N, C-alpha and C positions, 0 to 999 in steps of 0.2 A: 582638595578637601579630602579625598576617597582614601588617598594617596595617604595623609597623613592618619584616617583610620586605622587603617589598614597596620601600618608602621605600629603604631597603639599597640592597637591588639597584638602583634608578631611579642610585642615588647611586654606584655601583661598589663598593660598601663590601660584600667577599668574610667567612664564616666558614670557620673553617678547625676542622676536627673534630681533638683530639686523643686519641692515641693512649694503650692501656694502661699502655705503657709509660713516658710520658709525662707522664699523668697521677699516677704512681705518684712520677717523679721531683719530679715539680713538692709532691706531698703531703711529699714528702721535705726536701725545699730550705726549703720552711715549716715544718715543724717542727724542722730544726734550726738557723733566726735566729730563732724563736720561743724557743728554749733560751736561745740566745744576747742576745736581747737581754731575756730573764729573767735573763737573767748579770747583762748590766751594772749592771737596775733596783740588786738585791742589793747589787755593787759599789759603787751610787754611796749609797745607803742606810749601806753599813756607814762608809764614809770623812765622811757629812755626820751619823754620827753618833758617829762619832774626832772629827771635831772642833767641837762643838757649839760651848765656849767660843771659839773661831777667831776670827778676822778676816773680818766680811761679805766683803768682798772676796774671800779664799780661797773663802770658802766660794760664792760667785759663780764665781770662775774652776772650781771641780772642777764642779758643774753645767755650766757651761760646753761641760768636756771632756768631761764623757760626755753630751750634745748631739751632739757630731761624733760620736764613735763612734761612737752610736744611728742617725745619719745615714749613718754607713760606712755600718754592717754593711745597713741596710734599702735602701741604693744596690746594695749589692753583690751580695743576694739578687735583688732587681728584674732585673739584668742578668743572673745568674744560670736566671731563670724566662725573661727574655724569649731568651734563648738556648735554655733546654730548647723553648721552645714553637714556634721556626723552624726547630727540629730537628735541632741543631747541635753538641748533646749529647748 
């Protein structure tokens, strides 16, 4: 570990220590988005089960929509986490 710290210092990489408030905010954001992602999984399974006999193209479109939504949520979560780490939230 010491070697890695020394290497980081030589390369100009700095470490930022988070405050307890920032850590709590990060935990809250992660928890919220884990719940939102779990909700999306449930909605997707429900939609797929409701259309078991549907056209495969329709099922693929449903899957595509849910993937886009999960990607959007993950991107939103990551942006909020970065904002907290920078001390802007």
